[in-house]
N, C-alpha and C positions, 0 to 999 in steps of 0.2 A: 143784345142778344146773341148773335151770331157770334159775336167777340167772343163772348162767356162760354158759351158751348163749344168752339172753338179751344179754347184755354184748357176747358173742362176735359175733353179727348187728347189733347196733348200731354197732359198731366195722369190720365189713367193709361193711356195704351201702351203695354209693353212693348219695346224693339222686337220683331221679328216672330212676335206670334200668332201664328194661324188663327186660333178660335176666335178671335176677335177683332173683326174688322173695323172701322174707322166710321164705317154707316151705320153697322149694328149698336154702337157703344152710344153713336148719335142719337142715334132712334129712342133708345133706352133711357139716354139722360132726361128728353126732349119731352117722355113719356110724363118723366118723374115730376116737371115743375110744373109747381101753379102763378097763377098773375100776383096772388096777393105774398108770396113768395117772393119775387123779381122784383114787384115793387117796392121790397125793402133790400134787395140787394143779397137775397137767398135762393142760393141752389145746390139742390139736391142732387146725392150720389145713393143710389138704393144698392142695400146690400145682396142683391142679387148680378148688378154689375161688379163692386167689392168679387165676388166668386169668383165671374169669369176673369176676370183679371186674373187672380190666385190659379185657377187653374190654367191658363198660359204660361203662368211662372213656374207652377209646379213641371209642363211639358217638359221646360228645358232645366230639370233638376233632378241625377238619376240619386241625389240622396234624397229624396223627400216624394215617396208617394200620394200623399191628396193632403189641401190645405185648404180650410174653411173657415169663413171670417163669420162672427153675430154681430151684430150690432145691438146694442141696449140705450134704455133712457141712459141720461145722467152722464154722459160723454165717455159714456166706455165701449169697448169693443173684448169680444172672446176671439183670440185666435186656435183653432185646432190644427194642430199635423199628427200626420203620420208619420215619421220617419223612419226609414230603412234601418238605421241603428237604434233608432231610440226608442221606436213606439211610438202610441199614443201621445202627445202632448198638448194640453190643453193651457195658453197664460190671457189672463184676464188684465186689460190695461185700459189704463183713463189717459186719456189726451190732453196731455197740459197747454200745449200749445202746437198749433200751427201758422204758419205765417210764409205771406208769397209778398216779391214786391219784386223791384229790378234790379234792387242790389240786397238783398237778401231772401232765403228760403229755408225754412226749417220745420219739420216735425218732433216735439219731444213728446215722448210715453212715459207714463209713468207704469210698472208691471207689479199688480197688486197680489196676485199669486199666480204659482205655476205650480200645473199638475204632470205627473203621469195617472192617465188613466187608467181606471183599473186593479192601481198598483198604492193603496191608503197607507202602507207605510213610506214606503221607497217616495211617496209625494210628501209628508209630512217634512221628511228630509229635506229635500227639492226645495219645498217653501222657505224654506229658516236659511235658504243659502243665497247672497243676492248675485242679481246679475252680475254684479260687475266681478264677485270672486266665478260665476263659472264660466266667462267669458277666459279669468285668468287661465283657468285650468285647463278647458276645453279649447280657446281660442275664440274669437270674433267671426262669426257667421256673415256678418253684414261687412266687415274688413275682406271678407274674401269674397266678396260679391261687390269690391271695388266703392262701399258706399262710406263715405268721409262720416264716422259714429263717433260718438264719446258716449260712455258707460259708468256714470256716478251712483255707486247702490244700486235700487230697483230703477232707476231713471234712464233712458235711451234718448240721446236725442243725434236727430239725421241731419245733416248738413245737403238739402238738395238742391242746391245753387249750382254744383256742376251742373245736375242732372239736368235743370231747367236751362240753364243757361246752354246745351247741346239740343232741345227742344225748342227754344224761344230765336229761334236763328235770323236770317233777315226777312225782307221783306214782310208778309203778315204775320208770321209768326215774333219777328222781333216787335211789329206794332203791336201785339197782344202781352205780347211780355213787358213791355217799356209801361203800360198802360193800365195792366191787371195787377189789382191789389185784395189779396185774400189777408183777410185781419186775426179769423179765427176760425175753429171747426166746431162744431156743437152735434150732439144726436139725439134719436129719439128712435124708439123700435125700429128696426128694420133699415134707418137711414142716417146718414150723413148729411149736416147739414153745411156747406161753405159760404161763411161772409165776406162778402166783397163788397167792392167799391161801384159795382157797376148796377144799380137799380132802374130798373126802366120806369119812363114818366107815360103816361096814359096821355094824350091831348084829348084835353076837355075839360079834365078831373081838377 
C-alpha cells in the first residue's frame, strides 16, 4: 500500500509547485481509498486532488488564468481552461489508454468535443476542426511544455516515459518504478480509478 501511495504522489505532484505538498496529497489519496478497491489493486484519485494539481500548474503558466477538471462516468473528463488569449475553453475527453510499467508509460485521450463557452457559433466551427489541424495552425502546447506527444485526428497520445524516468530514480523511487504496473484508468463521477498490480492481501481472508 505504501509503495502505491508513494507512486501516486510521484505521478501527481507537479515539480516546484507550492500549493500542493506531498503530505497533503498523501492525506487526500489515503482518505479516498477503500479496502475493497485496494484488494482488487484499484486506487482512487479524487477530482479535488486533480484540481489541486491543475491549480499548481496554472500558477506557473501566465497564459492560463484558470484550469478545472470534472471527472464523469464512462471514462470521460471535462477540462475547462480560461486562457488569456482564447477565453473560456471546454474540452470533453475520453481516456482511451493509460499504461505505466518500467518500460512504457503512455496516456491517450480522445477529444470528443471542443467548445468556446458562451460563443455558440464559434464553438460550432471549432468543434468541426480536428485537434491535429488546430495544432498545425496554432502549434502544439504540449510540445511547448516539453511533453513528447503525437496528435492524430482528435486523439492525443502523450509519452510519459521521460517524465516517469525522472521521477522513479535511484533508491526507493527506482524500486517503485520497477514494480508498479498501471494497466488502465477508468472513471466514476468525481473519481479516477487506477487499475494496478498492487493488490492488498488481508491475512486470514
